[in-house]
C-alpha angles and dihedrals in degrees: 000000000000123000090255090059096055116121113245094252097056115095112239128232096257122151111268092237131044136063123298122207118221119208122195102184130195139168093263106019138024118207120212132201133173132206127223115257092264089055092235106114131035122212129189114248109172155306130261119207119226131187111230112259093017128115123272108279099243092162090060092045093054097076089056090050091048093047100044101029096211120198092212145003128233113201123195112245109211103215124184118259086263091056096253129132117249136167093299091054090049088054090050091051090050089052089050091052090049093049091050093047093049099039107021087228118141113250130204132178131229130190106263099180111149098355094131091042090052091052092050092045092051092048091052092045090056093051099267130116128235090281129220119321109279097022094100096048099075089043090053089050088051092053090048095049094042091053089050092049092047091050092054095053115105 
């Protein structure tokens, strides 16, 4: 089984030290988060814009890779409410294959169901609104990456 075929709950074979990049992708925007070198805490780092139906914007991801030098990438896997993979999950896996081919970084997937909805719900619960378009995306990537990091801890 290749790394791209791993189920979202299986920990990947990433190095134990070094930053990991979290990617919460969507049709219009892609949220990004980065871990600290000890892989303990995730922090939002930015949003990439994407035109619907267009390819993943690798050229706009490259500056984040150059700046943060991650040792691996965790991509959100958008499963159906029943936990199955559909067309969106197939797109996420294709993005993972592209990232690996272009960067040689190991890629793993993590269940991203409801990350953006959780961010928006928490913002509203604390008296805020939904925020400007794109503000929730890096926070959703942070939730995704933090859940992944927490799952890997012994």
